[in-house]
C-alpha positions in Angstrom: 206.0 107.6 47.5 203.1 106.5 44.8 203.8 106.8 41.0 201.9 109.6 39.3 198.3 108.2 38.1 198.2 105.9 41.8 197.1 108.7 43.9 193.0 108.7 43.3 192.3 112.1 45.6 194.9 114.1 46.4 195.5 116.8 48.7 193.6 119.6 47.2 190.7 117.7 45.9 187.0 116.7 47.3 186.3 113.0 47.8 182.5 112.4 47.6 180.7 112.3 51.0 180.3 108.8 51.4 183.6 108.4 50.4 185.1 110.0 53.0 183.1 109.9 55.8 183.9 105.7 55.3 187.3 106.7 55.2 187.2 108.6 57.9 185.3 106.4 60.3 187.1 103.7 59.2 190.5 105.8 60.3 188.8 106.4 63.7 188.3 103.1 64.9 191.9 102.4 64.3 193.6 105.1 66.0 190.3 104.8 69.0 192.0 102.6 70.6 195.3 104.9 71.3 193.5 107.6 71.9 191.0 106.2 74.6 193.3 103.1 76.1 196.4 105.4 76.9 194.5 108.2 79.1 192.9 105.2 81.1 196.3 103.6 81.6 197.9 106.5 82.7 195.6 107.4 85.1 194.9 103.9 86.7 198.9 103.7 86.8 199.1 106.7 88.6 196.6 105.8 91.0 193.7 108.3 89.8 190.3 107.4 90.2 187.3 105.9 88.0 185.9 109.5 87.5 189.2 110.8 86.5 189.4 108.4 83.9 185.7 109.2 82.4 187.3 112.8 82.6 190.5 111.9 80.4 189.2 110.2 78.3 186.6 112.4 77.6 188.8 115.3 77.3 191.5 113.4 75.6 188.7 112.3 72.4 187.2 116.3 72.0 191.2 117.5 71.7 192.3 115.3 69.7 189.1 115.7 67.2 189.6 119.5 67.0 193.2 119.0 66.8 192.9 116.7 63.6 190.9 118.7 61.7 193.5 122.4 62.9 196.1 119.7 61.3 193.8 119.4 58.4 192.7 123.4 57.8 195.7 125.2 59.0 194.8 128.9 59.9 197.1 131.3 59.6 200.4 129.9 60.8 199.5 126.5 62.9 198.7 123.3 61.1 200.1 121.0 58.5 197.7 121.7 55.8 197.5 117.8 54.9 195.4 115.2 57.3 198.0 114.6 59.8 195.3 112.3 62.3 196.4 113.4 66.3 196.2 111.2 69.2 197.5 110.6 73.0 201.0 109.9 73.1 202.8 106.9 74.7 205.5 108.7 74.8 204.0 110.3 78.0 203.0 107.0 79.8 205.8 107.1 82.2 206.3 110.6 83.2 202.4 110.8 83.6 202.3 108.1 85.2 205.0 110.0 87.7 203.2 113.0 87.8 200.0 111.5 88.7 201.3 109.7 91.7 203.5 113.1 93.0 200.7 115.9 92.6 197.6 114.4 91.8 195.5 115.5 88.3 196.4 119.2 88.8 199.7 119.0 89.0 199.5 116.7 85.3 198.0 119.1 84.1 199.9 122.2 84.8 203.1 120.1 83.8 202.1 119.1 80.3 200.9 123.0 79.8 203.7 124.5 80.2 206.2 122.2 78.8 203.5 123.0 75.5 205.2 126.7 75.5 208.0 124.9 74.6 206.8 123.1 71.6 205.3 126.6 70.3 209.5 128.0 70.4 210.7 125.4 68.7 207.9 125.5 66.0 208.4 129.3 65.4 212.4 128.8 65.4 212.7 125.7 63.7 215.7 126.3 62.1 217.4 127.2 64.7 217.3 123.7 66.3 218.2 121.9 63.2 221.6 121.1 64.8 221.0 119.5 68.2 217.0 117.3 67.8 218.9 115.6 65.1 217.4 112.5 63.9 220.2 110.4 66.6 219.3 112.5 69.3 215.3 112.0 68.6 215.8 108.4 67.3 218.1 107.3 70.6 215.1 108.9 73.2 211.9 107.5 71.6 214.2 103.3 71.9 214.1 104.4 75.6 210.3 105.0 75.6 210.1 101.8 76.2 212.4 101.1 78.9 211.0 103.5 80.8 207.5 102.3 80.4 207.8 98.1 80.4 207.9 97.9 83.8 204.2 99.7 84.2 203.1 97.1 81.2 204.5 93.7 83.3 202.1 95.0 85.9 199.0 95.2 83.8 199.8 92.0 82.2 199.7 89.9 85.2 196.8 91.6 87.5 197.5 90.0 90.8 194.9 87.0 91.8 194.0 86.9 87.8 197.4 84.8 86.3 195.9 82.1 84.3 193.4 83.5 82.6 195.0 87.3 82.3 197.9 85.2 81.2 195.7 83.9 78.1 194.1 87.0 77.5 197.4 88.7 77.0 199.0 85.7 75.1 195.9 85.4 72.8 195.7 88.8 72.2 199.7 89.5 70.9 199.0 86.4 68.8 196.1 87.6 66.5 198.3 90.9 66.6 201.5 89.2 65.4 200.1 87.0 62.7 197.9 89.3 61.4 200.5 92.0 61.3 203.0 88.8 59.4 200.9 87.1 57.3 198.3 90.1 55.8 199.2 93.2 53.0 198.0 95.9 53.0 195.7 98.2 54.8 194.4 94.6 56.2 197.7 94.7 58.4 196.8 97.9 59.8 193.7 96.3 61.3 196.2 94.0 62.9 195.7 95.5 66.9 192.2 95.7 66.2 191.7 92.1 65.6 193.8 91.4 68.4 192.3 93.6 71.3 188.7 92.0 69.9 190.3 88.8 70.2 191.5 89.4 73.5 188.6 91.1 74.6 186.4 88.1 74.0 188.4 85.2 76.0 188.6 87.6 79.0 184.6 88.2 78.7 184.9 84.6 78.6 186.6 84.2 81.6 184.7 87.2 83.8 187.6 90.1 83.2 185.5 92.5 80.6 183.8 94.9 82.6 179.8 94.3 81.2 178.7 96.5 84.3 180.7 99.6 83.4 178.9 99.2 79.7 176.0 99.2 80.7 175.7 102.0 83.2 177.3 104.4 81.1 174.9 107.0 78.9 174.0 107.1 75.5 174.9 110.5 75.0 176.0 113.0 77.8 179.1 114.6 79.5 181.5 112.4 82.0 181.1 111.0 85.0 183.9 112.8 86.6 184.7 116.6 86.4 188.1 118.8 85.3 190.5 118.7 88.3 192.2 121.8 88.5 195.9 122.9 88.0 197.9 122.8 90.3 200.0 125.9 90.3 201.8 126.1 93.5 205.1 124.8 91.9 206.7 123.1 94.5 210.0 120.7 94.3 207.4 118.6 92.5 206.5 120.0 90.2 210.3 121.4 89.3 211.6 117.7 89.3 209.2 116.7 86.5 209.5 119.8 84.7 212.6 118.8 83.0 211.1 115.0 81.8 208.4 116.5 80.8 210.3 119.5 78.6 212.4 116.6 76.7 209.6 114.3 76.2 207.7 117.6 74.8 210.7 118.1 72.1 211.4 114.5 71.7 207.5 114.3 70.4 208.2 117.2 68.8 210.8 115.7 66.6 208.2 113.0 65.9 205.7 115.2 64.7 208.1 116.8 62.5 208.9 113.2 60.9 205.5 112.8 60.5 205.0 116.0 58.3 207.7 115.3 56.2 206.5 111.8 55.3 202.8 112.9 54.5 204.3 115.4 52.2 205.2 112.0 50.5 202.6 110.2 49.9 199.6 112.8 49.6 200.9 114.4 45.8 200.3 112.4 42.9 203.9 114.4 41.4 206.7 114.3 44.0 207.4 117.8 45.4 210.4 119.2 47.9 209.7 118.8 51.6 207.6 122.4 52.8 209.0 123.1 56.6 206.4 125.9 56.8 204.0 122.5 56.6 206.3 120.9 59.7 207.0 124.2 61.6 202.8 124.7 61.1 202.2 120.7 62.2 204.5 121.4 65.2 202.6 124.4 66.5 199.2 122.7 66.4 200.7 119.6 68.3 201.7 122.5 70.7 197.8 123.7 70.6 196.8 120.4 71.2 199.2 120.0 74.1 198.5 123.3 75.7 194.4 122.1 75.3 195.5 118.8 76.8 197.5 120.7 79.5 194.8 122.9 80.3 191.7 120.2 80.5 194.3 118.3 83.2 194.7 115.3 80.1 197.5 112.7 78.5 198.9 115.0 76.0 198.6 114.4 72.4 201.2 114.1 68.8 200.7 113.0 65.2 200.2 109.2 65.1 202.2 108.0 62.5 199.2 105.4 60.9 198.3 108.7 58.8 201.1 107.9 56.3 200.3 104.2 55.2 196.5 105.3 55.3 196.6 108.1 52.9 199.8 105.7 51.2 196.9 102.4 51.1 193.7 104.0 50.3 194.8 106.7 47.7 192.8 109.1 49.5 195.0 111.4 50.9 192.0 114.7 50.7 191.9 117.4 53.8 187.9 116.1 53.6 189.1 112.9 55.3 191.0 114.8 57.7 187.9 117.1 58.6 185.6 114.2 58.9 187.9 111.6 61.4 188.0 114.9 63.8 184.6 115.3 63.4 183.3 111.9 64.6 186.5 112.2 67.7 184.5 115.4 68.6 181.4 113.5 68.5 182.1 110.2 70.6 184.1 112.0 72.7 179.9 113.1 73.8 178.9 109.5 73.8 180.0 107.8 76.9 178.3 103.7 76.1 181.3 104.2 72.9 184.0 105.1 75.0 182.5 103.0 78.3 183.2 99.8 74.9 186.7 100.4 74.9 187.3 101.6 78.3 186.3 97.9 79.6 188.7 95.9 77.6 190.6 93.2 80.5 193.9 95.5 81.5 196.0 92.5 80.8 194.7 92.8 76.8 194.7 96.3 76.9 198.4 96.1 78.2 199.8 93.6 75.8 197.9 96.1 73.0 200.4 98.9 74.6 203.2 96.4 74.4 203.1 96.1 70.7 202.8 99.4 70.5 206.2 100.3 72.6 208.2 97.6 70.5 206.9 99.2 67.3 208.4 102.4 69.3 211.0 100.8 69.8 212.0 100.2 65.8 210.5 104.1 64.8 213.2 104.8 66.8 216.1 102.7 65.0 214.8 103.5 61.8 214.9 107.3 62.6 218.3 107.3 63.7 219.6 104.7 60.2 217.6 106.8 58.3 220.1 110.5 59.7 222.5 108.9 58.5 224.2 106.7 60.6 228.6 106.6 60.7 230.3 105.9 63.9 230.4 109.1 65.4 226.4 109.2 65.2 225.9 105.4 66.3 228.5 106.1 69.5 226.3 108.8 70.5 223.2 106.5 70.5 225.0 103.3 71.6 226.5 105.4 74.9 223.3 107.9 75.6 220.7 104.3 75.2 223.1 102.0 77.9 223.4 105.3 79.8 219.7 105.4 80.2 219.3 102.1 80.6 220.9 101.6 83.3 220.4 104.9 85.3 216.4 103.0 84.4 218.1 100.1 86.4 219.6 102.4 89.3 222.4 100.4 88.0 224.9 103.6 86.9 226.8 104.8 90.5 222.9 105.5 92.2 224.2 106.7 95.5 225.6 109.9 93.3 222.8 110.5 91.0 219.8 109.6 92.7 218.5 112.7 93.8 220.7 114.9 91.6 218.6 118.0 90.5 215.9 116.8 91.7 215.7 113.0 90.2 216.9 114.2 87.5 218.8 111.2 86.4 216.1 108.9 88.1 213.9 108.8 84.4 216.0 106.7 82.0 214.9 108.4 79.1 215.3 112.1 80.8 219.3 110.5 80.9 219.4 109.2 78.0 218.1 112.3 76.3 220.5 114.9 78.2 223.3 112.4 77.5 222.6 112.7 73.5 222.2 116.2 73.9 225.0 116.9 74.9 227.3 114.8 73.1 225.6 116.0 70.2 226.7 119.4 71.5 230.2 118.1 71.8 230.6 116.8 68.5 229.0 119.9 67.2 231.4 122.7 68.6 234.4 120.4 68.3 234.1 119.7 64.5 236.1 122.1 62.2 234.8 125.6 62.2 232.3 126.6 59.6 233.6 129.7 57.7 230.7 132.5 57.6 230.5 135.8 56.3 227.1 138.3 56.8 226.0 140.5 53.7 223.0 142.4 52.4 220.6 140.5 50.7 221.6 142.1 46.9 223.2 141.3 43.9 226.0 144.0 44.8 227.6 142.0 47.1 228.2 139.0 45.0 231.7 140.2 44.0 232.2 139.7 47.8 230.3 136.6 48.2 233.2 135.3 45.9 235.5 136.5 46.8 234.8 134.4 50.0 234.0 131.3 48.6 237.7 131.9 46.8 239.1 132.4 50.1 237.6 129.0 51.8 238.7 126.9 48.5 242.3 128.1 48.3 242.6 127.6 52.7 241.3 123.9 52.2 243.8 123.7 49.4 241.8 122.9 46.3 243.1 123.6 42.9 242.2 126.0 40.4 239.6 123.4 38.6 237.6 123.0 41.9 237.7 127.0 43.0 236.7 127.4 39.5 233.6 125.3 40.3 232.6 126.7 43.4 232.9 130.5 42.4 230.3 129.0 39.3 227.9 127.7 41.6 227.9 130.3 44.5 226.4 132.8 41.5 224.3 130.5 40.1 223.0 129.5 43.2 222.7 133.0 44.7 221.1 134.8 41.0 218.9 132.2 41.4 217.5 133.7 44.9 217.6 137.0 43.9 215.4 136.4 40.6 213.2 135.2 43.4 213.2 138.4 45.5 212.6 140.9 42.9 209.7 142.7 45.2 210.7 145.8 45.3 208.8 146.7 47.9 209.9 144.3 50.4 212.5 145.2 53.2 216.2 144.7 52.8 217.5 140.9 54.1 220.6 139.8 55.1 222.4 136.8 54.1 224.6 134.4 55.6 226.4 132.4 53.9 229.1 129.0 55.4 231.0 126.7 54.0 232.7 124.0 54.9 234.7 120.8 53.8 233.0 116.8 53.8 236.0 114.9 52.5 236.6 116.2 49.2 233.3 118.2 48.5 232.2 121.1 50.0 229.1 122.0 51.0 227.8 126.3 51.0 224.5 126.9 53.2 222.4 130.3 52.2 220.4 130.8 54.7 218.0 134.4 53.6 214.5 135.4 53.4 213.5 134.4 49.8 210.5 133.8 47.3 207.2 130.7 47.2 208.5 128.8 44.4 211.0 126.0 46.3 213.9 126.2 43.9 214.4 121.7 44.3 211.2 121.6 42.4 211.9 123.9 40.1 215.3 121.9 39.6 213.2 117.9 39.0 210.5 120.4 36.9 213.2 121.3 34.2 214.1 118.0 32.7 210.2 117.0 32.8 209.0 120.5 30.9 212.1 121.8 29.3 210.3 123.7 27.0 208.6 125.9 29.7 211.8 127.2 30.8 213.8 128.9 28.4 214.4 131.9 30.1 217.2 133.9 31.3 216.6 133.1 34.7 215.8 129.4 34.1 219.9 129.6 32.3 221.1 129.8 36.7 219.4 126.4 37.4 220.3 124.8 34.8 224.2 125.2 35.6 223.5 124.7 39.0 221.6 121.5 38.6 225.3 120.5 36.3 228.0 122.3 38.6 226.4 120.5 42.0 226.0 117.1 43.4 222.6 118.3 45.4 220.4 121.0 45.8 218.0 120.8 49.3 216.2 124.1 50.1 214.4 124.0 53.0 211.3 126.9 53.7 210.1 128.2 56.9 208.8 130.8 58.3 210.9 132.8 59.4 214.0 131.9 56.4 215.1 129.7 53.7 218.0 127.3 53.8 219.3 126.3 50.9 222.2 123.8 51.2 224.6 123.0 47.9 227.5 119.9 48.0 230.0 120.4 45.2 232.0 117.6 44.7 236.1 118.1 43.9 236.6 117.3 40.0 238.6 114.1 39.4 242.0 113.6 38.3 242.0 112.7 35.1 
């Protein structure tokens, strides 16, 4: 997070037009390779025609541009309201190749469109999935994506009959990318893939591998050579065998979007703010819109690009105007076949080298998600077992005579097998944990005595002494009073409060789930020390006491519900 004063234009400010346009162009160049090369690689690896390549790339560029604007401006509950660039998802490479190879472009479109519906369900009820789609599950599945895709990349790196030239092109591409990434700093580091691909393409041109004829034949302005392939609505065996894999990858992609939605909020404001999970829900919903449009257009699904975060952090510009410019550039670029052809003509070994580096970064991203989610013995075991189950199934090394063909070939994909293993183990861990004490009641001040009684019984049942019982009692009272102060609108409908309590070693964790006001309690608590003179009203006394009593206070605001989690440490015996 940048210190206050280093952000030039935060989210709600308007930079000059020339600055926004220049940053939009720069941003577009950075992510254009992924948006254009990924669908081309998928279609070619799946045996699709060059006409379908042309159509898939056109549709991907236009949809990514439109959904980038949607993410930025936020319409209703759809969109993050932050500058989150949308691009073609590398996580779908393996499963989309299988769809095209087994069922053609129409099958790809149908599977993508159907799986997008699950993303809408996740966005609508994101709070309900927080204990299942954990960072451990998401990170493990992301680590398995390169395992399933690398056989495809290996074939691209050294095509038949082009061994020496291909090796030189691919090697030069990787060497330049790594050299720039290792030795450069700041914004220049983001350009490493671009410099590497340009170098590899120049060398490829020397060996006759760059397809100049494709560029020459493409028009300057117009529509793609290929046409919409339609959808396959027969829903046969191929559809049902591939659908579980598409759903799992879609949900994992949504988890990645959740991470990007959290990260972009941390770098878009001068002053640190608590994460607004309503914006995260909007990001996932807009991601779902993009996937639905991709399915209807029969192209590869898209997702948010994590590049959005370092670009905003390094340039100091997070204004919405930049996101709008970026989206408009890609929409216009989709109707410039010559510009798209320049990228499509890149030699296959160069494209394979670029994707290999991208997948390596994806593997590291998965590891980081697992570690940052809080890695203990149990979570480490889930990640380790799930990863090796995925690798084993991908290599047909785990009882292939029994697993092959089960559930329509569900375990033929290492990513799917690993994901299912991680989810099952996480559910088992959640179910077998000590039962959380819980109570439901009306969300009203008259229920305070019942809430205090519930917490007191919980504390005594756990064997805590009177000083801890009193601390918990006070913390619960101040939390509830603060929530009720935020819900003083007499016209609002009656609401319910769900309170859960459980012990974590020497501390109690209490979770309040209710519909409350617009202002985030974390923000208010953090501002109290900076603006003490403005916080002297009676309702702020509760916040001061809560800050003193609780070790941590986390407020997650969703569209349908708010969740306030407080952790209270037991007093240390003198």
